[in-house]
C-alpha positions, 0 to 999 in steps of 0.5 A, a space after each residue: 941329128 941335123 934334122 933333130 936340130 932343125 925341128 928344135 929350132 922350128 918349135 922354138 920359132 913357133 913358140 916365139 911367134 905365139 908369144 909375140 902374138 899374145 904380147 901384142 894383144 896384151 899391149 894393144 888393150 892392156 888386158 892381162 891373161 886371165 882377164 875378160 872385157 865386157 862391153 855394154 854398147 850404147 845403141 840407137 835402139 836395142 841391146 848388145 853386149 860384147 865379151 872378149 878375152 885375152 886371146 881375142 875370142 869374142 862373144 856377142 850377147 844380143 845384136 841390137 835392132 836393125 836400126 843399130 847396125 851402123 852404130 854397132 859395126 862402127 864400135 866393133 871396128 874401133 875395137 878392132 873386132 873382125 870376127 865373133 865366135 858366138 852370138 847369144 840371143 836372149 829375146 827374139 824381139 827385134 830390139 835384141 835380134 834384129 841385127 843378127 843376120 848382119 852379124 853372122 855374115 859380117 863377123 863369121 859367127 861359128 855358133 849361135 845360142 837361140 830361144 827355142 821358138 826363134 827361127 832364122 835363115 839356114 846357114 850351114 856354117 853356123 852351129 845352132 843351139 837352143 836355150 835349155 832350162 837350168 842348163 849351164 853353158 861354158 863360153 871361155 875358161 872359167 866363164 859360164 852362163 847359167 840359164 835362170 828362167 825362160 818366160 812364156 814369151 821365150 825371154 831368157 834371164 841368165 847369170 854370167 859367172 866368171 870366177 867369183 864375179 857374177 853379172 845378172 842379165 834380167 830379160 823379164 820385167 815381171 817380178 814372178 821370176 824373182 823367187 828363183 833368184 832369191 832362192 840362190 842366195 847369190 850376190 851380183 856385181 852387175 845387174 842388166 835391167 830387163 825391158 829397158 827399165 820399163 818393167 817392175 823387176 827388180 823389187 826391193 826384196 830382190 835388190 836386197 838379196 843380190 846387192 848389185 853395185 852397178 846397173 845397166 839400162 840399154 836404150 829403147 825408142 819404144 819403152 818408157 822408163 819406170 820411175 818407181 824402179 829407178 827410185 828403188 835403184 837409187 834408194 839402194 845406192 846402186 850406180 845406174 848407167 843409162 847408156 844413152 846418157 853415159 855412152 858405151 860402158 867398158 868393164 874389165 873383169 878378173 876372176 876375183 874383181 872388176 873395174 870400170 874402164 869408162 
């Protein structure tokens, strides 16, 4: 009976400890259970997006260029991020993956999803998975990534689904990808523009179909903005966030809604 009583008290202690940890996380960032944060980083050159949940699990989509290492590390430090569970690379170009080795080493990455042709240093602690056509990847509970298209240059465009909310990461600026997106008849809440705003996509037809509210354009030192594209976005009443001008953008998302925190 005495042993049983101690066991009961021990279980109560463990349960209370986990409750305290979860409450501390919630108090620290104001996030409620069932919400995720999506952070589009303003970097000197390249793309990087962090997704984090209520329990402090972290996924990084692209890493920015090697020139952006200091900026990315400083912003992650400000957020209290010390570990990243998964890294997703959607393009093997330096602006998207140049900081990968630093991220893997510094943030103890467990898994990486990479383009088929992408080669990286051998690291036995990191599980490597290659993008597959039309595959759906589950990242967190209710958070899924659907591979939409892999270009001839191994640029992966994908849709991120969280409940009823959708974010489209375009990574091919050519309009040849658009029929696949139009056929899905799906509305998108947030659109990440391909190729730093230098490409032709999205066309007016695609914008009408997916009807995004917000568009995100990362900064590149090597790409020139396509003014015709920006004109189309403005004509469609889509809010455009040039991260070099707006700074890092924070989005909090539930399975049925989202809000900008910055």
